[in-house]
N, C-alpha and C positions, 0 to 999 in steps of 0.2 A: 220189602226186597224179594226179588224172584228167587225161588229155590234152585233155578238153573243159572249157574254162574260161569263166567268164561274160564277156560282152561289156562292155568299158569304153566309156564315152561312147555309150550306145545311142541317144541322140537323133539321132546322126549316122550310124546304121548301118541298112542294109536288113535286116529280120528274115529274109529268105529267102536271099539270096546272101551276107549278112554283109559286104558291101563298104561301106566308109566313103564317104559322099557329103556334098556340101554339104547342110545342113539344108533349104534351100529346094528342093532337087531331090526330096526324099522326099515320097511321098504318105502323109500321116499320117491313118490311118483310126481313128476312135473308134467303138467298138461299145457302146452303152448297155445297161444291164441290162434284162432282161425279167422276166416273171412266171412263174407256174406253167405247166408244159408246154413250156418252152423250155430249151435247153441253156445259155442265158444267164440262167437264173433266178438272181437274186441274184449275178450275175457280169458285170461289165463289164470291158473291156480296150481296148488300142490295138494297132495293127498298122502298122508303117512299111515301105513298099515303094518300091523305086526304080522309075524308068520302065520298065526292062526287065522286072522281076519282076511289076509290076502287069499287064503285057501277058499274063502266064501265067494270069490270072484273067479272070472274066467281069465286065464293068462293072456288070451287073445285081445282082451280089452286094452291092456296096457302097452300093446305094440303101437297103439294109436295110428292105425292104418287110415290113410286119407282117401276119401272118395271124392272125385270131381263131379260137381253137379253142373252139367253143361247147359241145362235149361235155364238155370238161375245164375250162371257165370260165377259160381262159388264152389266151396268145398267144405267137407265136414268129416268128422271121424266116424268110422264104420260102426262103432259100438257106443255112440253118444247116449242113445236111449238107455242102454243097460247101465252105463256109468252113472247117469243121473238118477235112475231108479235105485241103485245101490246107495248113492250119497243121501238121497232123500229118506231112506229108512234109518240112517244113522241117528244117534242121539243129537239133539239140537245143538249141544256144545261142540260136537264134531262138525256139524253142518256149518256152524259159524266160522270155523277155521277155513273151510273150503270156500265159502261164499264171500267172506269178509276179510279177515286178517291176512290170509294167504293169497287173496285174489289181486289181480292187476289188470288194468285196461279201462277203456272208456265205459264199458258195460259192467264193471266190477262194482260191488257194494262197498262204498267207502264210509260205512257207519263204524263207530267204535264197536268192539266186540260185544259188550254188554247191551248196548242199544240195539244191535242187530237181533240178539236173542229176545229182548223184550218186545221188539217190533213184531217178530214172528209169533210170539205168544199173545199178541194183541194187547199188551199192557204198557207200551211206550206212550207217555203222555202226548196229547194233541200238539202242544206247543213244541215239544222236542221233535215230533215228526215233521213239522213245518220247517224246522231248521235244516232238515235233510231234503226238503222239497218232496216229501212223500205224503201220500194219502194217509191220514190217521185212521185208526180203527173206528173212531167216532164218525168220521166222514164216510167210511165204507159202509158201516152199519146204517147210517141215516139214508144213504142212497138206496140200499137194498130194502129197507123198511118203508121208505116213503114214496120213491119214484113211481112204483107200479100201482099205487092207490091214490095218487094225488089228482086233484081236480084240473090242474093247469096244463099238463102235456097234451099235445095233439099229434096225430099221425101226419107226417110230412112226405108228400109224394114228389119225387124228383123227376126231371125230364126224361131220364132213361128208365123210368118206371120202377126204380129201386125205391125202397120205403124205409123210413126210420121214425122215431118218436122224439119230439123236441118240446122242451118247456120254455116259454117266453123268458123265464128267469135264469136260463143257462144250462140246465141239466139235459141230458139226452140218453137215449137207449134204443132198443130194437122196436120194430113195428108192433103195434098193439100194446105199447107201454110195458114192454119187458125190459128188465135191466140188462145192460151190456157187460161184456167182460171188462171194458174200460169204465172205471168209476167216474162219477161226477161229484165234485165237492160242494156244488151249490145247494144240495139238499140239506146239508148240515146247518142247523140253526136258521133255516129259511123262514122268514117272517110271514111268508104267504102260504105256507103249506096248509091244505085243507083236504079232507077225504073227498073222493069223487062222488058226485050225486047225479051226474048226467052222462050220457054216452060220449065216448071220445070222438072228437071232430077230425075230419080229414082236410088238410090244407095243401093246395098245390105249392110247389117250391117258389114259383114266381110271385105268389101272394104272401109268402110266409113273413118277410120282413115287415110288410105293412100290417099284417095281423099281429105281429109281436109288439109293434108300437101301439096299435089300437088296444090290445089286451092289457098292456101295462097301464095305459091311461085309464082304462075302464076300472081296473082293480083299485087304482089309487084315486079315483074320482072323489070319493067321500073324504079321503084324507086331506086333499088339497082344496076342496071346494070352498070352504069357509076362509081359507088363507088367501086365495087369489080372486075371489069374486066379491 
């Protein structure tokens, strides 16, 4: 069991210091959802801070001044960056309340409180992560440990001269076999993983699908040769 457990009776607890207070002492801050271009896009939440902890913030933050982003046809709160920096330094038990139990909207984290904490700590079991349709810590680790050294990925050159790196078995990353910020779950338990021994190839986008079929057939040739010949 994790040493970090969900807060009981959170309506009486400061999210930052985790001290229980009289409910009337707490500053209960509601942050409404915003639209495109905001970190609160389809995500609203609450934040309870005691008198001492709210002094650690800037009162201007909580006025929630809206800024219109004319270039992206959206809007955001002026001090979003500062708000999230403050929240992300809070104890994980307080972060859970902000991101999970008190959150609402299409982009909210709808995990149970304890599962959210365990996921952030990297100890939520793989099977439980898949119930939430999340990458498991095992999948994330496998991608970062395997993709950049595997034999199979190739550089894929697109028509607009942009470049990426793709594995015939599904994983992808940045050019020259660098991991991307978006994880790929295909590396986890991949039966084809083997460390690279030859230089990475470059394949034009128009040839990639044919190469993918060829490569898979080549890798599996010995496996199926005796079965079908």
